[in-house]
Backbone atoms as SQL, in Angstrom:
CREATE TABLE atoms (id INTEGER PRIMARY KEY, chain TEXT, resi INTEGER, resn TEXT, atom TEXT, x REAL, y REAL, z REAL);
INSERT INTO atoms VALUES
  (1, 'A', 1, 'MET', 'N', 88.464, 22.886, 169.858),
  (2, 'A', 1, 'MET', 'CA', 88.061, 24.120, 170.491),
  (3, 'A', 1, 'MET', 'C', 86.541, 24.176, 170.662),
  (4, 'A', 2, 'LYS', 'N', 85.811, 23.736, 169.626),
  (5, 'A', 2, 'LYS', 'CA', 84.357, 23.754, 169.700),
  (6, 'A', 2, 'LYS', 'C', 83.851, 22.849, 170.816),
  (7, 'A', 3, 'LYS', 'N', 84.505, 21.708, 170.999),
  (8, 'A', 3, 'LYS', 'CA', 84.107, 20.783, 172.055),
  (9, 'A', 3, 'LYS', 'C', 84.316, 21.407, 173.431),
  (10, 'A', 4, 'LEU', 'N', 85.408, 22.126, 173.596),
  (11, 'A', 4, 'LEU', 'CA', 85.694, 22.783, 174.867),
  (12, 'A', 4, 'LEU', 'C', 84.657, 23.856, 175.167),
  (13, 'A', 5, 'VAL', 'N', 84.317, 24.659, 174.176),
  (14, 'A', 5, 'VAL', 'CA', 83.309, 25.703, 174.357),
  (15, 'A', 5, 'VAL', 'C', 81.963, 25.076, 174.686),
  (16, 'A', 6, 'LEU', 'N', 81.605, 24.025, 173.990),
  (17, 'A', 6, 'LEU', 'CA', 80.350, 23.332, 174.245),
  (18, 'A', 6, 'LEU', 'C', 80.333, 22.757, 175.655),
  (19, 'A', 7, 'PHE', 'N', 81.424, 22.146, 176.067),
  (20, 'A', 7, 'PHE', 'CA', 81.527, 21.598, 177.424),
  (21, 'A', 7, 'PHE', 'C', 81.368, 22.702, 178.471),
  (22, 'A', 8, 'LEU', 'N', 82.029, 23.831, 178.265),
  (23, 'A', 8, 'LEU', 'CA', 81.932, 24.947, 179.210),
  (24, 'A', 8, 'LEU', 'C', 80.513, 25.505, 179.280),
  (25, 'A', 9, 'LEU', 'N', 79.851, 25.631, 178.145),
  (26, 'A', 9, 'LEU', 'CA', 78.472, 26.125, 178.131),
  (27, 'A', 9, 'LEU', 'C', 77.525, 25.172, 178.857),
  (28, 'A', 10, 'ILE', 'N', 77.669, 23.887, 178.604),
  (29, 'A', 10, 'ILE', 'CA', 76.828, 22.895, 179.275),
  (30, 'A', 10, 'ILE', 'C', 77.105, 22.897, 180.769),
  (31, 'A', 11, 'SER', 'N', 78.369, 22.963, 181.148),
  (32, 'A', 11, 'SER', 'CA', 78.735, 23.012, 182.568),
  (33, 'A', 11, 'SER', 'C', 78.146, 24.240, 183.243),
  (34, 'A', 12, 'LEU', 'N', 78.217, 25.371, 182.577),
  (35, 'A', 12, 'LEU', 'CA', 77.660, 26.596, 183.137),
  (36, 'A', 12, 'LEU', 'C', 76.158, 26.482, 183.323),
  (37, 'A', 13, 'LEU', 'N', 75.475, 25.916, 182.343),
  (38, 'A', 13, 'LEU', 'CA', 74.029, 25.744, 182.449),
  (39, 'A', 13, 'LEU', 'C', 73.652, 24.783, 183.569),
  (40, 'A', 14, 'LEU', 'N', 74.398, 23.706, 183.703),
  (41, 'A', 14, 'LEU', 'CA', 74.068, 22.703, 184.705),
  (42, 'A', 14, 'LEU', 'C', 74.480, 23.103, 186.113),
  (43, 'A', 15, 'PHE', 'N', 75.629, 23.727, 186.255),
  (44, 'A', 15, 'PHE', 'CA', 76.175, 23.964, 187.588),
  (45, 'A', 15, 'PHE', 'C', 76.311, 25.438, 187.956),
  (46, 'A', 16, 'GLY', 'N', 76.497, 26.286, 186.982),
  (47, 'A', 16, 'GLY', 'CA', 76.776, 27.684, 187.267),
  (48, 'A', 16, 'GLY', 'C', 75.595, 28.471, 187.793),
  (49, 'A', 17, 'CYS', 'N', 74.389, 28.061, 187.447),
  (50, 'A', 17, 'CYS', 'CA', 73.218, 28.835, 187.832),
  (51, 'A', 17, 'CYS', 'C', 72.439, 28.188, 188.962),
  (52, 'A', 18, 'SER', 'N', 72.928, 27.117, 189.486),
  (53, 'A', 18, 'SER', 'CA', 72.185, 26.445, 190.547),
  (54, 'A', 18, 'SER', 'C', 72.823, 26.710, 191.893),
  (55, 'A', 19, 'LYS', 'N', 72.026, 26.587, 192.925),
  (56, 'A', 19, 'LYS', 'CA', 72.511, 26.750, 194.289),
  (57, 'A', 19, 'LYS', 'C', 72.261, 25.440, 195.008),
  (58, 'A', 20, 'TYR', 'N', 73.304, 24.819, 195.513),
  (59, 'A', 20, 'TYR', 'CA', 73.162, 23.544, 196.199),
  (60, 'A', 20, 'TYR', 'C', 72.668, 23.775, 197.617),
  (61, 'A', 21, 'GLU', 'N', 71.490, 23.251, 197.932),
  (62, 'A', 21, 'GLU', 'CA', 70.901, 23.370, 199.264),
  (63, 'A', 21, 'GLU', 'C', 70.428, 21.983, 199.683),
  (64, 'A', 22, 'PRO', 'N', 71.303, 21.175, 200.308),
  (65, 'A', 22, 'PRO', 'CA', 70.986, 19.777, 200.572),
  (66, 'A', 22, 'PRO', 'C', 69.772, 19.542, 201.456),
  (67, 'A', 23, 'LYS', 'N', 69.434, 20.448, 202.364),
  (68, 'A', 23, 'LYS', 'CA', 68.300, 20.221, 203.251),
  (69, 'A', 23, 'LYS', 'C', 66.986, 20.667, 202.630),
  (70, 'A', 24, 'GLU', 'N', 67.041, 21.526, 201.599),
  (71, 'A', 24, 'GLU', 'CA', 65.815, 22.064, 201.035),
  (72, 'A', 24, 'GLU', 'C', 65.521, 21.515, 199.644),
  (73, 'A', 25, 'VAL', 'N', 66.529, 21.292, 198.859),
  (74, 'A', 25, 'VAL', 'CA', 66.348, 20.796, 197.507),
  (75, 'A', 25, 'VAL', 'C', 66.911, 19.395, 197.440),
  (76, 'A', 26, 'ARG', 'N', 66.062, 18.410, 197.204),
  (77, 'A', 26, 'ARG', 'CA', 66.528, 17.027, 197.134),
  (78, 'A', 26, 'ARG', 'C', 66.472, 16.566, 195.694),
  (79, 'A', 27, 'ILE', 'N', 67.568, 16.030, 195.233),
  (80, 'A', 27, 'ILE', 'CA', 67.706, 15.594, 193.855),
  (81, 'A', 27, 'ILE', 'C', 67.732, 14.076, 193.822),
  (82, 'A', 28, 'PHE', 'N', 67.286, 13.483, 192.718),
  (83, 'A', 28, 'PHE', 'CA', 67.321, 12.029, 192.583),
  (84, 'A', 28, 'PHE', 'C', 68.698, 11.500, 192.925),
  (85, 'A', 29, 'SER', 'N', 68.742, 10.255, 193.399),
  (86, 'A', 29, 'SER', 'CA', 69.964, 9.587, 193.829),
  (87, 'A', 29, 'SER', 'C', 70.612, 10.317, 194.996),
  (88, 'A', 30, 'ASP', 'N', 69.751, 10.827, 195.862),
  (89, 'A', 30, 'ASP', 'CA', 70.191, 11.475, 197.088),
  (90, 'A', 30, 'ASP', 'C', 71.135, 10.534, 197.823),
  (91, 'A', 31, 'PRO', 'N', 72.195, 11.055, 198.422),
  (92, 'A', 31, 'PRO', 'CA', 73.076, 10.163, 199.172),
  (93, 'A', 31, 'PRO', 'C', 72.341, 9.561, 200.367),
  (94, 'A', 32, 'VAL', 'N', 72.895, 8.509, 200.877),
  (95, 'A', 32, 'VAL', 'CA', 72.310, 7.839, 202.031),
  (96, 'A', 32, 'VAL', 'C', 72.279, 8.816, 203.203),
  (97, 'A', 33, 'ILE', 'N', 71.153, 8.861, 203.921),
  (98, 'A', 33, 'ILE', 'CA', 71.063, 9.774, 205.064),
  (99, 'A', 33, 'ILE', 'C', 71.859, 9.217, 206.234),
  (100, 'A', 34, 'ASP', 'N', 72.248, 10.095, 207.135),
  (101, 'A', 34, 'ASP', 'CA', 73.057, 9.646, 208.260),
  (102, 'A', 34, 'ASP', 'C', 72.166, 9.177, 209.413),
  (103, 'A', 35, 'TYR', 'N', 72.796, 8.562, 210.395),
  (104, 'A', 35, 'TYR', 'CA', 72.059, 7.940, 211.501),
  (105, 'A', 35, 'TYR', 'C', 71.306, 8.955, 212.345),
  (106, 'A', 36, 'ASP', 'N', 71.841, 10.164, 212.478),
  (107, 'A', 36, 'ASP', 'CA', 71.137, 11.190, 213.249),
  (108, 'A', 36, 'ASP', 'C', 69.810, 11.544, 212.582),
  (109, 'A', 37, 'GLU', 'N', 69.830, 11.643, 211.253),
  (110, 'A', 37, 'GLU', 'CA', 68.587, 11.938, 210.528),
  (111, 'A', 37, 'GLU', 'C', 67.594, 10.789, 210.659),
  (112, 'A', 38, 'ILE', 'N', 68.087, 9.557, 210.556),
  (113, 'A', 38, 'ILE', 'CA', 67.212, 8.389, 210.719),
  (114, 'A', 38, 'ILE', 'C', 66.585, 8.413, 212.104),
  (115, 'A', 39, 'ASP', 'N', 67.403, 8.624, 213.126),
  (116, 'A', 39, 'ASP', 'CA', 66.895, 8.672, 214.503),
  (117, 'A', 39, 'ASP', 'C', 65.845, 9.755, 214.666),
  (118, 'A', 40, 'SER', 'N', 66.080, 10.913, 214.080),
  (119, 'A', 40, 'SER', 'CA', 65.145, 12.025, 214.181),
  (120, 'A', 40, 'SER', 'C', 63.805, 11.682, 213.533),
  (121, 'A', 41, 'ILE', 'N', 63.844, 11.061, 212.374),
  (122, 'A', 41, 'ILE', 'CA', 62.612, 10.665, 211.681),
  (123, 'A', 41, 'ILE', 'C', 61.865, 9.623, 212.503),
  (124, 'A', 42, 'ILE', 'N', 62.585, 8.641, 213.013),
  (125, 'A', 42, 'ILE', 'CA', 61.951, 7.577, 213.804),
  (126, 'A', 42, 'ILE', 'C', 61.359, 8.144, 215.093),
  (127, 'A', 43, 'GLU', 'N', 62.066, 9.060, 215.739),
  (128, 'A', 43, 'GLU', 'CA', 61.539, 9.688, 216.956),
  (129, 'A', 43, 'GLU', 'C', 60.245, 10.442, 216.665),
  (130, 'A', 44, 'GLY', 'N', 60.132, 11.011, 215.463),
  (131, 'A', 44, 'GLY', 'CA', 58.923, 11.734, 215.070),
  (132, 'A', 44, 'GLY', 'C', 57.716, 10.818, 214.904),
  (133, 'A', 45, 'GLY', 'N', 57.973, 9.554, 214.612),
  (134, 'A', 45, 'GLY', 'CA', 56.919, 8.551, 214.535),
  (135, 'A', 45, 'GLY', 'C', 56.084, 8.522, 213.271),
  (136, 'A', 46, 'ASN', 'N', 56.304, 9.410, 212.334),
  (137, 'A', 46, 'ASN', 'CA', 55.485, 9.462, 211.125),
  (138, 'A', 46, 'ASN', 'C', 56.271, 8.927, 209.923),
  (139, 'A', 47, 'TYR', 'N', 56.533, 7.637, 209.931),
  (140, 'A', 47, 'TYR', 'CA', 57.389, 7.048, 208.910),
  (141, 'A', 47, 'TYR', 'C', 56.941, 5.614, 208.591),
  (142, 'A', 48, 'ILE', 'N', 57.440, 5.131, 207.466),
  (143, 'A', 48, 'ILE', 'CA', 57.294, 3.730, 207.059),
  (144, 'A', 48, 'ILE', 'C', 58.668, 3.279, 206.597),
  (145, 'A', 49, 'ILE', 'N', 59.130, 2.144, 207.102),
  (146, 'A', 49, 'ILE', 'CA', 60.394, 1.577, 206.629),
  (147, 'A', 49, 'ILE', 'C', 60.071, 0.507, 205.599),
  (148, 'A', 50, 'VAL', 'N', 60.675, 0.641, 204.426),
  (149, 'A', 50, 'VAL', 'CA', 60.425, -0.300, 203.324),
  (150, 'A', 50, 'VAL', 'C', 61.726, -1.012, 202.968),
  (151, 'A', 51, 'ASP', 'N', 61.687, -2.324, 203.078),
  (152, 'A', 51, 'ASP', 'CA', 62.784, -3.191, 202.650),
  (153, 'A', 51, 'ASP', 'C', 62.536, -3.479, 201.180),
  (154, 'A', 52, 'VAL', 'N', 63.435, -3.050, 200.305),
  (155, 'A', 52, 'VAL', 'CA', 63.202, -3.195, 198.869),
  (156, 'A', 52, 'VAL', 'C', 63.940, -4.395, 198.273),
  (157, 'A', 53, 'ARG', 'N', 64.390, -5.309, 199.150),
  (158, 'A', 53, 'ARG', 'CA', 65.026, -6.547, 198.680),
  (159, 'A', 53, 'ARG', 'C', 63.937, -7.537, 198.263),
  (160, 'A', 54, 'THR', 'N', 64.352, -8.697, 197.825),
  (161, 'A', 54, 'THR', 'CA', 63.396, -9.738, 197.448),
  (162, 'A', 54, 'THR', 'C', 62.689, -10.278, 198.688),
  (163, 'A', 55, 'LYS', 'N', 61.576, -10.967, 198.472),
  (164, 'A', 55, 'LYS', 'CA', 60.832, -11.576, 199.577),
  (165, 'A', 55, 'LYS', 'C', 61.714, -12.572, 200.333),
  (166, 'A', 56, 'GLU', 'N', 62.523, -13.328, 199.598),
  (167, 'A', 56, 'GLU', 'CA', 63.407, -14.312, 200.226),
  (168, 'A', 56, 'GLU', 'C', 64.421, -13.638, 201.150),
  (169, 'A', 57, 'GLU', 'N', 65.008, -12.548, 200.706),
  (170, 'A', 57, 'GLU', 'CA', 65.959, -11.811, 201.543),
  (171, 'A', 57, 'GLU', 'C', 65.259, -11.248, 202.779),
  (172, 'A', 58, 'TYR', 'N', 64.075, -10.702, 202.559),
  (173, 'A', 58, 'TYR', 'CA', 63.290, -10.134, 203.662),
  (174, 'A', 58, 'TYR', 'C', 62.960, -11.203, 204.694),
  (175, 'A', 59, 'ASP', 'N', 62.553, -12.386, 204.210),
  (176, 'A', 59, 'ASP', 'CA', 62.170, -13.476, 205.112),
  (177, 'A', 59, 'ASP', 'C', 63.355, -13.969, 205.958),
  (178, 'A', 60, 'GLU', 'N', 64.571, -13.873, 205.432),
  (179, 'A', 60, 'GLU', 'CA', 65.759, -14.290, 206.187),
  (180, 'A', 60, 'GLU', 'C', 65.990, -13.379, 207.389),
  (181, 'A', 61, 'SER', 'N', 65.872, -12.088, 207.177),
  (182, 'A', 61, 'SER', 'CA', 66.049, -11.098, 208.246),
  (183, 'A', 61, 'SER', 'C', 65.695, -9.728, 207.688),
  (184, 'A', 62, 'HIS', 'N', 65.152, -8.877, 208.536),
  (185, 'A', 62, 'HIS', 'CA', 64.767, -7.527, 208.116),
  (186, 'A', 62, 'HIS', 'C', 64.690, -6.606, 209.333),
  (187, 'A', 63, 'VAL', 'N', 64.571, -5.320, 209.079),
  (188, 'A', 63, 'VAL', 'CA', 64.409, -4.349, 210.153),
  (189, 'A', 63, 'VAL', 'C', 63.037, -4.559, 210.772),
  (190, 'A', 64, 'LYS', 'N', 63.012, -4.621, 212.089),
  (191, 'A', 64, 'LYS', 'CA', 61.757, -4.826, 212.807),
  (192, 'A', 64, 'LYS', 'C', 60.771, -3.713, 212.446),
  (193, 'A', 65, 'GLY', 'N', 59.568, -4.134, 212.083),
  (194, 'A', 65, 'GLY', 'CA', 58.514, -3.184, 211.732),
  (195, 'A', 65, 'GLY', 'C', 58.510, -2.742, 210.282),
  (196, 'A', 66, 'SER', 'N', 59.472, -3.225, 209.495),
  (197, 'A', 66, 'SER', 'CA', 59.521, -2.827, 208.086),
  (198, 'A', 66, 'SER', 'C', 58.520, -3.639, 207.271),
  (199, 'A', 67, 'ILE', 'N', 58.190, -3.107, 206.098),
  (200, 'A', 67, 'ILE', 'CA', 57.379, -3.850, 205.141),
  (201, 'A', 67, 'ILE', 'C', 58.257, -4.163, 203.940),
  (202, 'A', 68, 'ASN', 'N', 57.856, -5.146, 203.167),
  (203, 'A', 68, 'ASN', 'CA', 58.646, -5.565, 202.011),
  (204, 'A', 68, 'ASN', 'C', 57.938, -5.200, 200.720),
  (205, 'A', 69, 'ILE', 'N', 58.579, -4.356, 199.931),
  (206, 'A', 69, 'ILE', 'CA', 58.141, -4.067, 198.562),
  (207, 'A', 69, 'ILE', 'C', 59.408, -4.097, 197.715),
  (208, 'A', 70, 'PRO', 'N', 59.629, -5.166, 196.943),
  (209, 'A', 70, 'PRO', 'CA', 60.828, -5.208, 196.103),
  (210, 'A', 70, 'PRO', 'C', 60.928, -3.962, 195.225),
  (211, 'A', 71, 'TYR', 'N', 62.141, -3.470, 195.053),
  (212, 'A', 71, 'TYR', 'CA', 62.355, -2.205, 194.350),
  (213, 'A', 71, 'TYR', 'C', 61.733, -2.175, 192.964),
  (214, 'A', 72, 'ASP', 'N', 61.741, -3.326, 192.275),
  (215, 'A', 72, 'ASP', 'CA', 61.204, -3.352, 190.915),
  (216, 'A', 72, 'ASP', 'C', 59.681, -3.436, 190.879),
  (217, 'A', 73, 'GLU', 'N', 59.038, -3.461, 192.044),
  (218, 'A', 73, 'GLU', 'CA', 57.579, -3.436, 192.113),
  (219, 'A', 73, 'GLU', 'C', 57.059, -2.072, 192.560),
  (220, 'A', 74, 'ILE', 'N', 57.955, -1.140, 192.805),
  (221, 'A', 74, 'ILE', 'CA', 57.547, 0.210, 193.185),
  (222, 'A', 74, 'ILE', 'C', 57.268, 0.988, 191.904),
  (223, 'A', 75, 'ASP', 'N', 56.019, 1.416, 191.759),
  (224, 'A', 75, 'ASP', 'CA', 55.616, 2.175, 190.583),
  (225, 'A', 75, 'ASP', 'C', 54.401, 3.036, 190.936),
  (226, 'A', 76, 'GLU', 'N', 53.729, 3.554, 189.921),
  (227, 'A', 76, 'GLU', 'CA', 52.592, 4.442, 190.156),
  (228, 'A', 76, 'GLU', 'C', 51.439, 3.757, 190.896),
  (229, 'A', 77, 'ASN', 'N', 51.459, 2.443, 190.973),
  (230, 'A', 77, 'ASN', 'CA', 50.428, 1.705, 191.707),
  (231, 'A', 77, 'ASN', 'C', 50.794, 1.477, 193.174),
  (232, 'A', 78, 'THR', 'N', 51.974, 1.906, 193.573),
  (233, 'A', 78, 'THR', 'CA', 52.393, 1.769, 194.967),
  (234, 'A', 78, 'THR', 'C', 51.466, 2.613, 195.829),
  (235, 'A', 79, 'ASN', 'N', 50.947, 1.998, 196.888),
  (236, 'A', 79, 'ASN', 'CA', 49.958, 2.674, 197.711),
  (237, 'A', 79, 'ASN', 'C', 50.469, 2.847, 199.135),
  (238, 'A', 80, 'LEU', 'N', 51.417, 3.765, 199.297),
  (239, 'A', 80, 'LEU', 'CA', 51.923, 4.098, 200.619),
  (240, 'A', 80, 'LEU', 'C', 51.335, 5.446, 201.019),
  (241, 'A', 81, 'ASP', 'N', 51.240, 5.685, 202.303),
  (242, 'A', 81, 'ASP', 'CA', 50.702, 6.938, 202.827),
  (243, 'A', 81, 'ASP', 'C', 51.666, 8.084, 202.521),
  (244, 'A', 82, 'LYS', 'N', 51.246, 9.020, 201.680),
  (245, 'A', 82, 'LYS', 'CA', 52.120, 10.127, 201.278),
  (246, 'A', 82, 'LYS', 'C', 52.310, 11.160, 202.382),
  (247, 'A', 83, 'THR', 'N', 51.593, 11.014, 203.492),
  (248, 'A', 83, 'THR', 'CA', 51.816, 11.930, 204.617),
  (249, 'A', 83, 'THR', 'C', 52.951, 11.434, 205.509),
  (250, 'A', 84, 'LYS', 'N', 53.434, 10.233, 205.244),
  (251, 'A', 84, 'LYS', 'CA', 54.510, 9.644, 206.046),
  (252, 'A', 84, 'LYS', 'C', 55.843, 9.728, 205.294),
  (253, 'A', 85, 'THR', 'N', 56.914, 9.782, 206.039),
  (254, 'A', 85, 'THR', 'CA', 58.260, 9.728, 205.471),
  (255, 'A', 85, 'THR', 'C', 58.575, 8.264, 205.173),
  (256, 'A', 86, 'ILE', 'N', 59.069, 7.992, 203.990),
  (257, 'A', 86, 'ILE', 'CA', 59.395, 6.629, 203.577),
  (258, 'A', 86, 'ILE', 'C', 60.913, 6.442, 203.674),
  (259, 'A', 87, 'LEU', 'N', 61.324, 5.447, 204.453),
  (260, 'A', 87, 'LEU', 'CA', 62.739, 5.106, 204.618),
  (261, 'A', 87, 'LEU', 'C', 62.979, 3.778, 203.908),
  (262, 'A', 88, 'VAL', 'N', 63.884, 3.747, 202.937),
  (263, 'A', 88, 'VAL', 'CA', 64.133, 2.520, 202.180),
  (264, 'A', 88, 'VAL', 'C', 65.540, 2.003, 202.424),
  (265, 'A', 89, 'TYR', 'N', 65.678, 0.674, 202.349),
  (266, 'A', 89, 'TYR', 'CA', 66.999, 0.043, 202.450),
  (267, 'A', 89, 'TYR', 'C', 66.996, -1.222, 201.623),
  (268, 'A', 90, 'CYS', 'N', 68.202, -1.723, 201.322),
  (269, 'A', 90, 'CYS', 'CA', 68.363, -2.990, 200.609),
  (270, 'A', 90, 'CYS', 'C', 69.640, -3.657, 201.110),
  (271, 'A', 91, 'ARG', 'N', 70.188, -4.561, 200.349),
  (272, 'A', 91, 'ARG', 'CA', 71.388, -5.276, 200.791),
  (273, 'A', 91, 'ARG', 'C', 72.636, -4.403, 200.728),
  (274, 'A', 92, 'THR', 'N', 72.826, -3.666, 199.609),
  (275, 'A', 92, 'THR', 'CA', 74.055, -2.882, 199.442),
  (276, 'A', 92, 'THR', 'C', 73.823, -1.384, 199.271),
  (277, 'A', 93, 'GLY', 'N', 72.619, -0.975, 198.970),
  (278, 'A', 93, 'GLY', 'CA', 72.310, 0.426, 198.724),
  (279, 'A', 93, 'GLY', 'C', 71.966, 0.734, 197.278),
  (280, 'A', 94, 'LYS', 'N', 72.249, -0.201, 196.377),
  (281, 'A', 94, 'LYS', 'CA', 71.978, 0.033, 194.959),
  (282, 'A', 94, 'LYS', 'C', 70.473, 0.024, 194.675),
  (283, 'A', 95, 'ARG', 'N', 69.780, -0.998, 195.133),
  (284, 'A', 95, 'ARG', 'CA', 68.332, -1.084, 194.889),
  (285, 'A', 95, 'ARG', 'C', 67.581, -0.009, 195.664),
  (286, 'A', 96, 'SER', 'N', 68.062, 0.321, 196.857),
  (287, 'A', 96, 'SER', 'CA', 67.371, 1.366, 197.624),
  (288, 'A', 96, 'SER', 'C', 67.526, 2.729, 196.940),
  (289, 'A', 97, 'THR', 'N', 68.625, 2.944, 196.238),
  (290, 'A', 97, 'THR', 'CA', 68.784, 4.188, 195.480),
  (291, 'A', 97, 'THR', 'C', 67.765, 4.235, 194.352),
  (292, 'A', 98, 'LYS', 'N', 67.575, 3.117, 193.662),
  (293, 'A', 98, 'LYS', 'CA', 66.566, 3.066, 192.591),
  (294, 'A', 98, 'LYS', 'C', 65.171, 3.271, 193.164),
  (295, 'A', 99, 'ALA', 'N', 64.887, 2.640, 194.298),
  (296, 'A', 99, 'ALA', 'CA', 63.578, 2.799, 194.941),
  (297, 'A', 99, 'ALA', 'C', 63.376, 4.246, 195.374),
  (298, 'A', 100, 'PHE', 'N', 64.409, 4.853, 195.950),
  (299, 'A', 100, 'PHE', 'CA', 64.349, 6.259, 196.340),
  (300, 'A', 100, 'PHE', 'C', 64.005, 7.131, 195.141),
  (301, 'A', 101, 'ASP', 'N', 64.717, 6.928, 194.025),
  (302, 'A', 101, 'ASP', 'CA', 64.458, 7.711, 192.813),
  (303, 'A', 101, 'ASP', 'C', 63.002, 7.578, 192.372),
  (304, 'A', 102, 'THR', 'N', 62.500, 6.350, 192.357),
  (305, 'A', 102, 'THR', 'CA', 61.124, 6.111, 191.924),
  (306, 'A', 102, 'THR', 'C', 60.135, 6.764, 192.883),
  (307, 'A', 103, 'LEU', 'N', 60.331, 6.546, 194.176),
  (308, 'A', 103, 'LEU', 'CA', 59.398, 7.103, 195.161),
  (309, 'A', 103, 'LEU', 'C', 59.366, 8.626, 195.126),
  (310, 'A', 104, 'THR', 'N', 60.525, 9.267, 195.039),
  (311, 'A', 104, 'THR', 'CA', 60.530, 10.728, 195.002),
  (312, 'A', 104, 'THR', 'C', 59.893, 11.241, 193.710),
  (313, 'A', 105, 'SER', 'N', 60.091, 10.535, 192.608),
  (314, 'A', 105, 'SER', 'CA', 59.453, 10.959, 191.354),
  (315, 'A', 105, 'SER', 'C', 57.932, 10.810, 191.425),
  (316, 'A', 106, 'LEU', 'N', 57.449, 9.934, 192.316),
  (317, 'A', 106, 'LEU', 'CA', 56.012, 9.744, 192.500),
  (318, 'A', 106, 'LEU', 'C', 55.435, 10.672, 193.573),
  (319, 'A', 107, 'GLY', 'N', 56.279, 11.515, 194.144),
  (320, 'A', 107, 'GLY', 'CA', 55.800, 12.500, 195.101),
  (321, 'A', 107, 'GLY', 'C', 55.911, 12.110, 196.563),
  (322, 'A', 108, 'TYR', 'N', 56.580, 11.005, 196.848),
  (323, 'A', 108, 'TYR', 'CA', 56.782, 10.584, 198.241),
  (324, 'A', 108, 'TYR', 'C', 57.957, 11.338, 198.857),
  (325, 'A', 109, 'ASN', 'N', 57.897, 11.554, 200.158),
  (326, 'A', 109, 'ASN', 'CA', 59.018, 12.102, 200.914),
  (327, 'A', 109, 'ASN', 'C', 59.846, 10.896, 201.355),
  (328, 'A', 110, 'ALA', 'N', 60.835, 10.543, 200.555),
  (329, 'A', 110, 'ALA', 'CA', 61.597, 9.316, 200.773),
  (330, 'A', 110, 'ALA', 'C', 63.052, 9.615, 201.094),
  (331, 'A', 111, 'TYR', 'N', 63.648, 8.684, 201.838),
  (332, 'A', 111, 'TYR', 'CA', 65.071, 8.747, 202.161),
  (333, 'A', 111, 'TYR', 'C', 65.676, 7.367, 201.973),
  (334, 'A', 112, 'ASN', 'N', 66.912, 7.360, 201.509),
  (335, 'A', 112, 'ASN', 'CA', 67.649, 6.121, 201.292),
  (336, 'A', 112, 'ASN', 'C', 68.515, 5.840, 202.521),
  (337, 'A', 113, 'MET', 'N', 68.244, 4.731, 203.206),
  (338, 'A', 113, 'MET', 'CA', 69.050, 4.361, 204.370),
  (339, 'A', 113, 'MET', 'C', 70.236, 3.489, 203.986),
  (340, 'A', 114, 'GLY', 'N', 70.302, 3.040, 202.738),
  (341, 'A', 114, 'GLY', 'CA', 71.458, 2.278, 202.280),
  (342, 'A', 114, 'GLY', 'C', 71.394, 0.799, 202.580),
  (343, 'A', 115, 'ALA', 'N', 72.533, 0.258, 203.017),
  (344, 'A', 115, 'ALA', 'CA', 72.721, -1.186, 203.170),
  (345, 'A', 115, 'ALA', 'C', 72.159, -1.722, 204.490),
  (346, 'A', 116, 'PHE', 'N', 71.455, -2.828, 204.394),
  (347, 'A', 116, 'PHE', 'CA', 70.862, -3.501, 205.551),
  (348, 'A', 116, 'PHE', 'C', 71.904, -3.795, 206.627),
  (349, 'A', 117, 'SER', 'N', 73.050, -4.317, 206.238),
  (350, 'A', 117, 'SER', 'CA', 74.077, -4.703, 207.210),
  (351, 'A', 117, 'SER', 'C', 74.641, -3.500, 207.974),
  (352, 'A', 118, 'ASP', 'N', 74.517, -2.297, 207.407),
  (353, 'A', 118, 'ASP', 'CA', 75.039, -1.103, 208.067),
  (354, 'A', 118, 'ASP', 'C', 74.048, -0.446, 209.030),
  (355, 'A', 119, 'LEU', 'N', 72.787, -0.862, 208.952),
  (356, 'A', 119, 'LEU', 'CA', 71.753, -0.212, 209.767),
  (357, 'A', 119, 'LEU', 'C', 71.884, -0.580, 211.242),
  (358, 'A', 120, 'LYS', 'N', 71.732, 0.431, 212.065),
  (359, 'A', 120, 'LYS', 'CA', 71.809, 0.237, 213.510),
  (360, 'A', 120, 'LYS', 'C', 70.397, 0.218, 214.103),
  (361, 'A', 121, 'LEU', 'N', 69.498, -0.471, 213.418),
  (362, 'A', 121, 'LEU', 'CA', 68.109, -0.599, 213.858),
  (363, 'A', 121, 'LEU', 'C', 67.873, -2.049, 214.264),
  (364, 'A', 122, 'GLU', 'N', 66.867, -2.262, 215.110),
  (365, 'A', 122, 'GLU', 'CA', 66.556, -3.618, 215.555),
  (366, 'A', 122, 'GLU', 'C', 66.103, -4.471, 214.369),
  (367, 'A', 123, 'LYS', 'N', 66.650, -5.675, 214.308),
  (368, 'A', 123, 'LYS', 'CA', 66.349, -6.582, 213.198),
  (369, 'A', 123, 'LYS', 'C', 65.697, -7.840, 213.725),
  (370, 'A', 124, 'GLU', 'N', 64.916, -8.471, 212.869),
  (371, 'A', 124, 'GLU', 'CA', 64.314, -9.761, 213.221),
  (372, 'A', 124, 'GLU', 'C', 64.429, -10.719, 212.067);
């Protein structure tokens, strides 16, 4: 019984008092953005696309115009323009989620585009 009461209290604290607003409040591990949002950001022109895979993966093929910063090298020393929207991707979406979490915790306006193979952007 005590476990049930404790679970209910924790659930109420975590979920009962919050209001989910996906466009205004962004939480770590944000889901992958959709193609319309990507297109809108790209049309705006104020963005940087970051490939967070390894250098070897990047050298094989990448989104045209992207830069390569492996996800495990993104930290407080990362020097990207904070006035730009940062779009990240990787091979499957796992590393880009980690990169997204790190970038947003550092104050960047970042979005996770997910898996490289799913992107409908020009590649080279």
